[in-house]
Backbone as a chain_set.jsonl record, in Angstrom:
{"seq": "MVAIPNSSYISPEDYLKEEETSPIKHEYRQGEVYAMAGANTHVIISGNLFAMLRNHLRGSGCQTYISDTKAHIESINIYYYPDVMVSCDQRDKAFNNFLRYPSLIVEVLSPTTEAFDRGDKFADYRQIESLQEYVLVSQTRLNVECFRRNSERQWVLYPYGKEDIIHLASVDFRYAVADLYEDVTFESP", "coords": {"N": [[0.843, -1.37, -0.102], [0.499, 1.772, -1.005], [1.232, 4.967, 0.772], [-0.839, 7.076, 0.515], [-2.793, 9.251, 1.207], [-6.297, 10.095, 0.542], [-7.55, 13.196, 1.397], [-10.293, 13.389, 2.371], [-12.734, 12.306, 4.194], [-14.349, 9.199, 3.756], [-16.861, 7.24, 2.959], [-17.623, 4.049, 3.919], [-19.135, 2.899, 1.706], [-19.198, 4.409, -0.146], [-16.824, 4.218, -0.907], [-16.833, 1.238, -1.717], [-18.514, 0.979, -3.878], [-17.049, 3.365, -5.454], [-14.675, 1.354, -5.808], [-15.348, -0.325, -7.561], [-15.472, 0.523, -10.212], [-12.832, 1.601, -10.532], [-9.793, 2.18, -12.078], [-7.462, 1.188, -10.957], [-6.365, -0.467, -7.882], [-7.562, 0.053, -4.566], [-6.924, 0.181, -1.064], [-8.878, 0.772, 1.629], [-8.851, 2.006, 5.046], [-10.436, 2.9, 7.985], [-12.177, 5.125, 6.307], [-10.177, 6.735, 5.197], [-8.444, 6.497, 2.26], [-6.363, 4.396, 0.288], [-4.102, 4.364, -2.443], [-2.95, 1.164, -4.3], [0.219, -0.366, -5.095], [1.844, -1.931, -7.646], [3.939, -4.843, -8.614], [6.796, -6.776, -10.454], [7.906, -9.338, -9.463], [6.779, -9.67, -7.086], [3.485, -10.468, -7.979], [4.652, -12.875, -9.161], [5.226, -14.165, -6.938], [2.936, -14.513, -5.203], [1.306, -15.342, -7.454], [2.398, -18.244, -7.973], [1.915, -19.05, -4.953], [-1.027, -19.007, -4.852], [-1.774, -20.819, -6.693], [-0.657, -23.334, -5.684], [-1.863, -23.541, -3.163], [-4.597, -23.322, -4.317], [-4.547, -25.833, -5.8], [-4.273, -27.717, -3.587], [-6.53, -27.199, -2.046], [-8.545, -28.264, -3.428], [-11.869, -28.919, -3.759], [-12.526, -28.97, -0.811], [-14.221, -27.717, 0.473], [-13.162, -24.95, 0.973], [-11.995, -22.04, -0.419], [-9.241, -20.535, -1.921], [-8.082, -17.429, -2.473], [-6.894, -14.305, -4.459], [-5.161, -11.264, -4.671], [-7.165, -9.654, -5.878], [-9.513, -9.492, -3.874], [-10.993, -8.396, -1.631], [-10.025, -8.198, 2.217], [-12.311, -7.708, 4.937], [-12.511, -5.834, 7.7], [-14.701, -5.541, 9.951], [-15.108, -4.739, 12.474], [-13.739, -2.652, 12.956], [-13.485, -0.332, 10.693], [-12.209, -1.625, 8.176], [-10.917, -2.018, 5.12], [-8.746, -4.264, 3.264], [-6.604, -5.517, 0.64], [-5.451, -8.462, 0.365], [-2.459, -10.511, -0.448], [-2.801, -13.185, -1.005], [-5.369, -14.922, 0.154], [-7.424, -17.296, 2.033], [-10.489, -18.616, 2.814], [-12.54, -21.094, 4.736], [-14.961, -20.648, 5.893], [-18.676, -20.826, 5.508], [-19.947, -18.327, 5.237], [-18.532, -16.861, 3.992], [-19.603, -16.84, 1.637], [-21.513, -14.951, 0.877], [-20.91, -12.488, 0.457], [-20.063, -9.755, -1.644], [-17.24, -9.398, -3.3], [-15.384, -9.318, -0.909], [-14.127, -10.641, 2.019], [-14.811, -11.608, 5.687], [-14.196, -13.671, 7.228], [-11.62, -14.817, 6.873], [-9.321, -17.479, 7.234], [-6.623, -17.558, 6.535], [-4.113, -15.339, 6.045], [-1.801, -14.187, 3.531], [0.779, -11.827, 2.783], [3.121, -10.729, 0.326], [5.846, -8.87, 0.628], [6.921, -5.709, 0.4], [9.57, -2.985, -0.604], [8.452, -0.897, 0.192], [6.185, -1.266, 1.539], [6.41, -2.805, 3.824], [6.909, -2.443, 6.438], [4.539, -1.222, 7.209], [2.846, -3.661, 6.675], [4.023, -5.462, 8.386], [3.412, -3.884, 11.01], [1.089, -2.351, 11.799], [-0.782, -3.101, 9.958], [-0.887, -5.881, 10.507], [-1.508, -5.873, 13.229], [-4.091, -4.633, 12.659], [-5.032, -6.876, 11.186], [-5.064, -8.687, 13.271], [-7.28, -8.369, 14.375], [-9.686, -10.215, 13.294], [-11.365, -12.464, 13.974], [-11.498, -15.39, 13.453], [-8.786, -15.46, 11.768], [-6.427, -17.242, 11.654], [-3.782, -17.79, 10.431], [-1.133, -16.04, 9.771], [0.774, -14.932, 7.212], [4.303, -13.78, 5.933], [5.842, -12.895, 3.45], [9.402, -12.431, 1.65], [10.398, -10.89, -0.813], [13.521, -10.299, -1.626], [14.538, -11.83, -0.732], [14.842, -15.615, 0.144], [12.876, -16.278, 2.003], [10.534, -16.872, 4.718], [7.724, -15.883, 7.024], [5.581, -17.018, 9.165], [3.12, -16.47, 11.217], [1.24, -17.876, 13.638], [-1.378, -18.442, 15.152], [-1.923, -19.613, 18.593], [-3.109, -21.746, 21.049], [-3.993, -20.582, 23.333], [-4.689, -17.769, 22.287], [-2.357, -16.545, 21.571], [0.025, -14.957, 18.978], [2.562, -16.762, 17.209], [5.6, -17.013, 16.015], [7.011, -18.491, 13.125], [9.485, -19.369, 11.65], [10.861, -19.726, 8.176], [13.497, -21.001, 5.865], [15.831, -21.156, 3.405], [16.053, -23.793, 2.348], [14.078, -24.994, 4.136], [10.602, -26.432, 4.724], [7.521, -25.004, 4.026], [4.566, -25.488, 6.691], [1.558, -24.911, 6.658], [-0.416, -24.609, 9.079], [-3.325, -24.337, 9.417], [-4.858, -24.622, 6.971], [-3.524, -27.419, 6.694], [-1.075, -27.66, 4.844], [1.636, -28.338, 3.194], [4.975, -27.4, 1.744], [7.873, -26.537, -0.267], [10.065, -24.014, 0.363], [11.796, -23.405, -1.768], [9.851, -23.503, -3.961], [7.789, -21.666, -3.716], [9.013, -19.595, -5.107], [9.848, -20.136, -7.198], [10.674, -19.717, -10.622], [11.665, -16.777, -9.815], [13.768, -14.272, -9.914], [16.223, -12.62, -8.386], [17.545, -9.894, -7.363], [21.041, -8.629, -7.558], [22.857, -7.887, -5.027]], "CA": [[-0.024, -0.148, -0.045], [1.63, 3.217, -1.274], [0.659, 5.715, 2.035], [-1.021, 8.601, 0.04], [-4.473, 9.332, 1.725], [-7.275, 11.0, 0.597], [-7.432, 13.874, 2.68], [-11.379, 13.893, 3.137], [-13.556, 10.944, 4.804], [-15.003, 8.237, 2.697], [-17.805, 6.12, 3.879], [-17.415, 2.807, 3.783], [-20.123, 2.248, 0.93], [-18.89, 5.137, -1.126], [-15.402, 3.231, -1.241], [-16.865, 0.177, -2.205], [-19.069, 1.72, -5.028], [-15.954, 3.634, -6.596], [-13.738, 0.808, -6.259], [-15.854, -1.226, -8.419], [-15.041, 0.913, -11.635], [-11.456, 2.396, -10.774], [-8.731, 1.375, -12.993], [-6.766, 0.867, -9.842], [-6.603, -0.935, -6.802], [-7.403, 0.981, -3.002], [-7.467, -0.219, 0.329], [-9.703, 1.336, 2.619], [-8.433, 2.138, 6.315], [-11.479, 4.134, 8.86], [-12.277, 6.777, 5.975], [-9.305, 7.235, 3.934], [-8.253, 5.648, 0.863], [-4.718, 4.229, -0.173], [-3.533, 3.269, -3.827], [-2.166, 0.149, -4.487], [1.291, -0.454, -6.256], [2.07, -3.229, -7.863], [5.308, -4.98, -8.984], [6.619, -8.055, -10.951], [7.916, -10.123, -8.456], [5.379, -9.614, -6.131], [2.705, -11.297, -8.693], [5.256, -14.218, -9.394], [5.33, -15.075, -5.592], [1.477, -14.649, -4.905], [0.791, -16.463, -8.558], [2.934, -19.318, -7.375], [1.271, -19.678, -3.676], [-2.342, -19.264, -5.105], [-1.685, -22.208, -7.877], [-0.293, -24.291, -5.098], [-3.634, -23.547, -2.415], [-5.9, -23.899, -5.167], [-4.88, -27.256, -6.026], [-4.355, -28.393, -2.091], [-7.586, -26.938, -1.445], [-9.559, -28.32, -4.51], [-12.803, -29.868, -3.03], [-12.14, -28.952, 0.733], [-15.148, -26.361, 0.765], [-12.176, -24.131, 1.208], [-11.611, -20.948, -1.156], [-8.342, -19.283, -2.123], [-8.719, -15.873, -3.301], [-6.001, -13.695, -4.848], [-5.37, -9.803, -4.441], [-8.969, -8.75, -5.688], [-10.654, -9.523, -2.766], [-10.635, -7.577, -0.515], [-10.643, -8.468, 3.707], [-13.197, -6.537, 5.525], [-12.437, -5.758, 8.996], [-15.644, -4.736, 9.97], [-14.959, -3.955, 13.742], [-12.543, -1.276, 12.868], [-13.922, -0.015, 9.749], [-11.43, -1.241, 7.172], [-10.467, -3.146, 3.93], [-7.337, -4.377, 2.593], [-6.141, -6.505, -0.308], [-4.036, -9.149, 0.834], [-2.245, -10.807, -1.69], [-3.197, -14.29, -1.036], [-6.113, -15.31, 1.505], [-8.148, -18.099, 2.282], [-11.511, -18.814, 3.745], [-12.928, -22.124, 4.769], [-16.161, -20.221, 6.401], [-19.523, -20.778, 4.321], [-20.729, -17.283, 5.337], [-18.277, -15.668, 3.005], [-19.896, -17.225, 0.146], [-22.799, -14.563, 0.788], [-20.517, -11.348, 0.172], [-19.719, -9.673, -2.736], [-15.796, -8.9, -3.454], [-14.605, -9.089, 0.294], [-14.492, -11.389, 3.177], [-15.188, -11.165, 6.721], [-14.065, -14.834, 7.867], [-10.438, -15.847, 6.322], [-8.539, -18.586, 8.047], [-4.964, -17.421, 6.511], [-3.707, -14.297, 4.981], [-0.471, -13.767, 2.921], [1.056, -10.874, 2.437], [4.052, -10.484, -0.204], [6.743, -7.523, 1.136], [7.865, -4.778, -0.936], [10.208, -1.924, 0.774], [7.221, 0.746, 0.737], [4.867, -1.765, 2.563], [6.946, -3.956, 4.81], [6.9, -1.947, 7.799], [3.407, -0.998, 7.626], [2.213, -5.202, 6.645], [4.735, -5.945, 9.818], [3.101, -3.359, 12.03], [-0.018, -1.59, 11.865], [-1.832, -4.22, 9.275], [-0.944, -7.099, 11.287], [-2.37, -5.387, 14.656], [-5.701, -4.607, 12.228], [-5.159, -8.04, 10.815], [-5.165, -9.666, 14.783], [-8.905, -8.131, 15.092], [-10.267, -10.948, 12.304], [-11.409, -13.819, 15.033], [-11.647, -16.519, 12.343], [-7.792, -15.409, 11.242], [-5.105, -18.766, 12.09], [-2.284, -17.614, 10.548], [-0.484, -14.795, 8.927], [2.62, -15.189, 6.411], [5.039, -12.478, 5.313], [7.037, -13.512, 2.357], [10.257, -11.336, 1.089], [10.401, -10.704, -1.839], [14.321, -9.914, -1.671], [15.39, -13.009, -0.651], [14.117, -16.684, 0.219], [12.501, -16.102, 3.83], [8.903, -16.575, 5.106], [7.647, -15.706, 8.382], [4.629, -17.56, 9.488], [2.427, -16.023, 12.402], [0.323, -18.806, 13.812], [-2.516, -18.314, 16.603], [-1.892, -20.959, 19.055], [-4.518, -22.378, 21.538], [-3.827, -19.174, 24.14], [-4.795, -16.786, 21.604], [-1.046, -15.61, 21.1], [0.519, -15.313, 18.106], [3.741, -17.5, 17.531], [6.176, -16.836, 14.852], [7.507, -19.977, 12.767], [10.026, -18.539, 10.158], [10.986, -20.243, 7.273], [14.683, -20.289, 4.913], [15.951, -21.521, 1.846], [15.94, -25.095, 2.524], [12.87, -25.534, 4.318], [9.103, -26.7, 4.138], [6.56, -24.79, 5.156], [3.395, -25.578, 6.917], [0.393, -23.86, 7.091], [-1.897, -25.302, 9.618], [-4.964, -23.173, 9.012], [-5.247, -25.419, 5.657], [-2.817, -28.351, 6.832], [-0.584, -27.816, 3.68], [2.932, -28.334, 3.509], [5.237, -26.749, 0.658], [8.987, -26.024, -0.131], [10.226, -22.55, 0.256], [11.94, -23.073, -2.918], [8.355, -23.927, -4.823], [7.249, -20.19, -3.364], [9.515, -18.514, -5.202], [9.761, -20.602, -8.503], [10.869, -18.41, -11.364], [11.828, -15.287, -9.388], [15.257, -13.675, -10.2], [16.716, -11.794, -7.156], [18.216, -8.668, -7.949], [22.265, -8.52, -7.138], [23.187, -6.579, -4.122]], "C": [[0.799, 1.193, 0.075], [0.85, 4.483, -0.095], [0.608, 7.232, 1.241], [-2.562, 8.512, 0.24], [-4.897, 10.372, 1.244], [-7.656, 12.005, 1.794], [-9.051, 14.171, 2.772], [-11.769, 12.36, 3.281], [-14.23, 10.509, 3.644], [-15.594, 7.137, 3.219], [-17.491, 4.704, 3.113], [-18.091, 2.134, 2.172], [-20.224, 2.901, -0.308], [-17.429, 4.371, -1.659], [-15.723, 2.432, -2.234], [-17.585, 0.316, -3.913], [-17.899, 1.923, -5.942], [-15.157, 3.043, -6.887], [-14.165, -0.228, -7.244], [-15.447, -0.909, -10.041], [-13.794, 1.559, -11.326], [-10.33, 1.145, -11.446], [-7.668, 0.647, -12.34], [-7.028, 0.696, -8.525], [-6.694, 0.022, -5.347], [-7.468, 0.244, -2.098], [-8.259, 0.94, 1.09], [-9.267, 1.428, 4.316], [-9.36, 3.68, 7.11], [-11.025, 5.575, 8.168], [-11.642, 7.272, 5.163], [-8.85, 5.962, 3.05], [-6.839, 5.56, 0.267], [-4.51, 3.565, -1.603], [-2.574, 2.343, -3.515], [-0.879, 0.226, -5.63], [1.516, -1.688, -6.327], [3.467, -3.683, -8.469], [5.585, -6.583, -9.562], [6.798, -9.23, -10.199], [7.169, -10.417, -7.465], [4.265, -10.365, -6.592], [2.824, -12.584, -8.763], [4.816, -14.919, -8.228], [3.806, -15.023, -5.299], [0.867, -15.664, -6.159], [1.011, -17.943, -7.771], [1.958, -19.997, -5.808], [-0.293, -20.091, -3.704], [-2.732, -20.346, -5.702], [-1.769, -23.383, -6.631], [-1.77, -24.519, -3.84], [-3.971, -24.019, -3.247], [-5.913, -25.415, -5.21], [-5.065, -28.227, -4.505], [-6.131, -28.324, -1.735], [-8.606, -27.759, -2.678], [-10.429, -29.426, -3.895], [-12.756, -29.918, -1.729], [-13.352, -28.523, 1.167], [-14.258, -25.037, 0.909], [-11.871, -23.043, 0.165], [-10.086, -20.427, -1.169], [-8.486, -18.507, -3.077], [-7.081, -14.806, -3.403], [-5.917, -12.223, -4.918], [-6.391, -9.346, -4.951], [-9.779, -9.152, -5.2], [-10.361, -9.211, -1.709], [-10.776, -8.332, 1.309], [-11.155, -7.117, 4.227], [-13.376, -7.046, 6.956], [-13.267, -4.79, 9.613], [-15.813, -4.136, 11.286], [-14.349, -2.458, 13.713], [-12.74, -0.978, 11.471], [-12.792, 0.006, 8.459], [-11.466, -2.785, 6.162], [-9.24, -3.105, 3.224], [-7.68, -5.554, 1.786], [-5.153, -7.196, -0.056], [-3.698, -9.997, -0.595], [-2.852, -12.216, -1.911], [-4.145, -14.572, 0.5], [-7.087, -16.512, 1.217], [-9.273, -18.543, 3.367], [-11.98, -20.265, 3.379], [-14.527, -22.056, 5.129], [-17.352, -19.808, 5.257], [-20.366, -18.99, 4.605], [-19.938, -16.223, 4.431], [-18.915, -15.491, 1.75], [-21.053, -15.97, 0.073], [-22.068, -12.619, 0.528], [-20.094, -10.953, -1.075], [-17.999, -8.996, -2.898], [-14.824, -8.859, -2.164], [-15.02, -10.55, 0.982], [-14.238, -11.145, 4.324], [-14.15, -12.592, 7.653], [-12.839, -15.773, 7.327], [-9.821, -16.647, 7.586], [-6.846, -18.114, 8.299], [-5.252, -16.131, 5.429], [-2.447, -14.353, 5.056], [-0.536, -12.576, 2.911], [2.699, -11.012, 1.938], [4.738, -9.257, 0.344], [7.249, -6.876, 0.054], [8.172, -3.721, 0.001], [9.431, -1.307, 1.053], [6.515, 0.306, 1.486], [5.468, -2.362, 3.703], [6.731, -3.511, 6.277], [5.421, -1.754, 8.226], [2.542, -2.987, 7.724], [2.974, -5.617, 8.337], [3.872, -5.507, 11.04], [1.736, -2.886, 12.148], [-1.531, -2.673, 11.268], [-1.557, -5.356, 9.998], [-1.799, -6.877, 12.544], [-4.271, -5.265, 14.048], [-6.211, -6.45, 12.107], [-5.91, -9.051, 11.804], [-7.042, -9.539, 14.692], [-9.913, -9.169, 14.407], [-10.51, -12.395, 13.46], [-11.327, -14.868, 14.225], [-10.017, -16.731, 11.676], [-7.064, -16.529, 12.343], [-3.805, -18.738, 11.963], [-2.309, -16.7, 9.332], [0.673, -14.57, 8.113], [2.677, -14.016, 5.862], [5.985, -13.51, 4.683], [7.69, -12.166, 2.029], [10.064, -11.803, -0.209], [12.045, -10.26, -2.708], [15.186, -10.644, -1.604], [14.684, -14.55, 0.203], [13.974, -16.895, 1.876], [10.922, -15.869, 3.731], [8.855, -16.745, 6.403], [6.568, -16.093, 8.483], [4.02, -17.268, 10.78], [1.214, -16.818, 12.664], [-0.364, -18.284, 15.181], [-2.453, -19.528, 17.409], [-3.059, -20.945, 20.133], [-4.741, -21.133, 23.071], [-4.071, -18.043, 23.415], [-3.643, -15.773, 21.09], [-0.405, -16.18, 19.966], [2.198, -15.32, 18.394], [4.514, -17.406, 16.345], [7.028, -18.131, 14.451], [8.261, -19.408, 11.151], [10.916, -19.974, 9.483], [12.022, -20.017, 6.204], [14.478, -21.159, 3.679], [15.609, -22.948, 1.752], [14.647, -25.965, 2.903], [11.41, -25.864, 3.986], [8.372, -25.722, 5.052], [5.493, -25.117, 5.532], [2.391, -24.722, 7.225], [-0.591, -24.545, 7.814], [-3.14, -24.964, 9.799], [-5.2, -24.316, 7.672], [-4.84, -26.671, 5.405], [-2.461, -28.734, 5.351], [1.021, -27.624, 4.011], [3.625, -28.289, 1.906], [6.777, -26.289, 0.493], [9.109, -24.516, -0.292], [10.404, -22.687, -1.499], [10.394, -22.959, -4.169], [7.626, -22.198, -4.659], [7.722, -19.568, -4.646], [10.551, -19.066, -6.537], [9.493, -19.38, -9.553], [11.02, -17.017, -11.245], [13.36, -15.002, -9.041], [15.512, -12.658, -9.242], [17.758, -10.866, -7.556], [19.712, -8.604, -7.052], [22.567, -7.67, -6.22], [24.302, -5.308, -4.51]], "O": [[1.535, 1.557, 0.992], [-0.302, 4.778, -0.412], [1.43, 8.149, 1.237], [-3.355, 7.848, -0.427], [-4.313, 11.454, 1.305], [-7.997, 11.642, 2.919], [-9.275, 15.27, 3.279], [-11.263, 11.425, 2.66], [-14.62, 11.227, 2.723], [-15.021, 6.228, 3.819], [-17.191, 4.498, 1.937], [-17.64, 1.131, 1.619], [-20.872, 2.52, -1.283], [-17.208, 4.071, -2.832], [-15.273, 2.548, -3.373], [-17.116, -0.231, -4.912], [-17.607, 1.179, -6.878], [-14.511, 3.371, -7.883], [-13.312, -0.973, -7.726], [-15.185, -1.76, -10.891], [-13.639, 2.4, -12.212], [-10.163, -0.071, -11.35], [-7.04, -0.275, -12.861], [-7.772, 1.468, -7.921], [-5.715, 0.741, -5.143], [-8.292, -0.647, -2.303], [-7.933, 2.104, 0.861], [-9.615, 0.347, 4.793], [-9.151, 4.884, 6.96], [-10.325, 6.512, 8.55], [-12.078, 8.113, 4.377], [-8.96, 4.755, 3.264], [-6.251, 6.545, -0.179], [-4.739, 2.375, -1.82], [-1.623, 2.489, -2.747], [-0.966, 0.74, -6.745], [1.451, -2.494, -5.398], [4.172, -2.746, -8.844], [4.826, -7.502, -9.253], [5.945, -10.116, -10.235], [7.003, -11.573, -7.076], [3.82, -11.089, -5.701], [1.932, -13.416, -8.602], [4.195, -15.981, -8.269], [3.558, -16.208, -5.074], [0.103, -16.597, -5.912], [0.159, -18.596, -7.168], [1.486, -21.129, -5.696], [-0.827, -20.984, -3.045], [-3.802, -20.896, -5.443], [-2.698, -24.188, -6.561], [-2.479, -25.523, -3.775], [-3.82, -25.239, -3.308], [-6.835, -26.144, -4.844], [-5.813, -29.196, -4.377], [-6.798, -29.246, -1.266], [-9.78, -27.547, -2.376], [-10.012, -30.538, -3.569], [-12.963, -31.05, -1.292], [-13.68, -28.907, 2.289], [-14.91, -23.994, 0.95], [-10.899, -23.591, -0.356], [-9.808, -19.791, -0.152], [-8.886, -18.713, -4.222], [-6.326, -14.682, -2.438], [-6.983, -11.831, -5.391], [-6.712, -8.307, -4.373], [-10.868, -9.307, -5.753], [-9.547, -9.703, -0.928], [-11.777, -9.023, 1.498], [-10.738, -5.967, 4.091], [-13.97, -8.032, 7.393], [-12.958, -3.621, 9.843], [-16.532, -3.143, 11.401], [-14.574, -1.457, 14.394], [-11.861, -1.577, 10.849], [-12.458, 1.018, 7.844], [-11.816, -3.952, 6.34], [-8.765, -2.108, 2.679], [-8.592, -6.359, 1.979], [-4.008, -6.761, -0.18], [-4.451, -10.107, -1.563], [-3.405, -12.421, -2.991], [-3.701, -14.45, 1.642], [-7.508, -16.619, 0.065], [-9.013, -18.779, 4.547], [-11.935, -20.719, 2.236], [-15.305, -22.969, 4.852], [-17.244, -18.923, 4.408], [-21.401, -18.721, 3.995], [-20.362, -15.106, 4.134], [-18.9, -14.52, 0.993], [-21.621, -16.011, -1.018], [-22.849, -11.67, 0.456], [-19.678, -11.888, -1.76], [-17.85, -7.875, -2.412], [-13.666, -8.453, -2.269], [-15.906, -11.33, 0.632], [-13.308, -10.344, 4.408], [-13.485, -12.309, 8.65], [-12.865, -17.003, 7.284], [-9.941, -16.302, 8.762], [-6.109, -18.15, 9.285], [-6.062, -15.941, 4.522], [-1.819, -14.507, 6.103], [-1.624, -12.007, 3.0], [3.548, -11.319, 2.775], [3.879, -8.401, 0.558], [7.836, -7.31, -0.936], [7.537, -3.436, 1.016], [9.406, -0.936, 2.227], [5.986, 1.076, 2.287], [4.742, -2.344, 4.698], [6.393, -4.3, 7.159], [5.046, -2.042, 9.362], [1.859, -3.389, 8.665], [2.291, -6.026, 9.276], [3.566, -6.295, 11.935], [1.292, -3.466, 13.139], [-2.638, -2.914, 11.751], [-2.624, -5.97, 9.998], [-2.709, -7.653, 12.836], [-5.293, -5.609, 14.642], [-7.155, -7.067, 12.599], [-6.82, -9.845, 11.569], [-7.845, -10.447, 14.908], [-11.055, -9.1, 14.862], [-9.617, -13.235, 13.57], [-10.574, -15.555, 14.915], [-9.758, -17.807, 11.137], [-7.195, -16.554, 13.567], [-2.912, -19.208, 12.668], [-3.061, -16.592, 8.364], [1.571, -13.881, 8.597], [1.769, -13.308, 5.425], [6.607, -14.48, 5.115], [7.099, -11.086, 2.034], [9.648, -12.9, -0.581], [12.082, -9.974, -3.905], [16.316, -10.536, -2.082], [13.833, -14.222, 1.03], [14.707, -17.466, 2.683], [10.267, -15.09, 3.039], [9.613, -17.492, 7.022], [5.958, -15.435, 7.64], [4.513, -17.983, 11.652], [0.189, -16.556, 12.035], [0.261, -17.773, 16.11], [-2.948, -20.536, 16.906], [-3.93, -20.084, 20.017], [-5.822, -21.083, 23.657], [-3.586, -17.059, 23.974], [-3.762, -14.704, 20.491], [-0.22, -17.383, 19.786], [2.908, -14.624, 19.121], [3.865, -17.862, 15.405], [7.657, -18.755, 15.305], [7.777, -19.166, 10.045], [11.427, -20.914, 10.092], [11.815, -19.037, 5.488], [13.485, -21.659, 3.151], [14.741, -23.221, 0.924], [14.225, -27.017, 2.422], [11.033, -25.516, 2.867], [8.464, -25.577, 6.271], [4.845, -25.185, 4.487], [2.491, -23.84, 8.078], [-1.558, -25.048, 7.242], [-3.909, -25.607, 10.514], [-6.291, -24.848, 7.878], [-5.266, -27.295, 4.434], [-3.025, -29.598, 4.679], [1.495, -26.91, 4.895], [3.103, -28.901, 0.973], [7.002, -25.433, 1.349], [8.337, -23.869, -1.0], [9.59, -22.294, -2.334], [10.314, -22.165, -5.106], [6.992, -21.706, -5.593], [6.864, -18.996, -5.318], [11.657, -18.607, -6.824], [8.648, -18.486, -9.524], [10.708, -16.176, -12.089], [13.979, -15.447, -8.074], [14.814, -11.658, -9.408], [18.802, -11.252, -8.081], [19.572, -8.527, -5.831], [22.562, -6.498, -6.594], [24.46, -4.367, -3.732]]}, "num_chains": 1, "name": "protein.A"}
């Protein structure tokens, strides 16, 4: 998310209406609208994970969504576009273009959004009662951080590196870090 807020308050209803026809995507945070930025590596990583999750969840009753579906955090009046999201809750089938009950949210980090994704956005996502895992994926090196809510409702970090197999407990899925980064070329330092 690029932090270029609109200076005047926008209602959630107006935001949703305008977003339907907007040529670019915007996130909504308590009356302010923020333009989204795109990137090639970001898209490759998101697409790889979406494809693997979609194949794994086929026929399970769970649905995988990629960047065009919003997460609505109703209790704090926020709409975000996660890079990848999974919902196994049948109540989400009633909503148009957003989910309220995801179990898994993934954000691919970029230099301009990393601090926000780790900080305020993660704090906002923690307000979603159904959320079991929040995954942060680096696009500059082979590194994945999975935050999983435990039985005491505490968020525990599970870091994964180059040779690791990632376990997403919320959807009982395991995959190699290398598979997530297939076709990604890292820039030299």
